[in-house]
N, C-alpha and C positions, 0 to 999 in steps of 0.2 A: 587442486583447484577447489574441490568440495570441502576439504578440511579448512581452507582459508575462509570460505563462505560460512562454514559452521562456527568458526571462531569470531567472525564478524556478527553473525546473527545472535549469538549467545548474549553479549552485552545489550544488544537492542531489545531482546525479549525480557531481559532482566530489568532494564529501565522501564519498559512498558508495564511489567508486573508491579514494580514499586510505585509508579505513578498512578496506576489503577487503584492500588491499596490506599494511597494518600487521598485520592479523589473520593473514595468511599467513606472516609472518616465522617464527614458532615452531610453526605448526600445519600439519597436512596439508590438502590441498585439499578432500578429501571432508568433513572435519569442518567447515571454514568454509562450504562450500556447504550442508551439512545445516542448520547453525544459521541461515544466511541465508534458506533456504527456509522454515524453521519460523517465523522472525520475520515474514517477509512474509505468510505464510499467516495468522498471528494478526492482523496489522494489517488485512488485507483481510477477515477473517471478522467483525470487529466491525460494519462497515456492512451486511454480508450478513445477519447475524443480526438486526440492528436492523430491516432492511427486512422480514424474515420474521415476527418476533414483535411488532414495534411499528411497523406501516406508517405510522402518523400522524407518527412522528418524522422519517421520511425522505420525507414526501409532497412537500415543496417543493424537494428536492435533485435531483441528477443520478442518484441510485441508483434503479433500477427496483424497485418493490415487488412482492411475490408475491401480495398480497391482491387484492381486487376492483379492477377497472379504475377509474381516476380519470375523472370526467366532464370 
């Protein structure tokens, strides 16, 4: 299971690194880092907000819900 996840994450990290280097060609580091942080915060806020306001949606997933504890 973990080896499969490692093989999946390797190309994703490679694509992230290549796209970050391409983005840095004509832009400053601060701009690229700011946009990168905002995009990742948006992506991670979706499951966080779902677990907060719709805990039944994330009940069977790896995300911890903020609602009542599951039996």
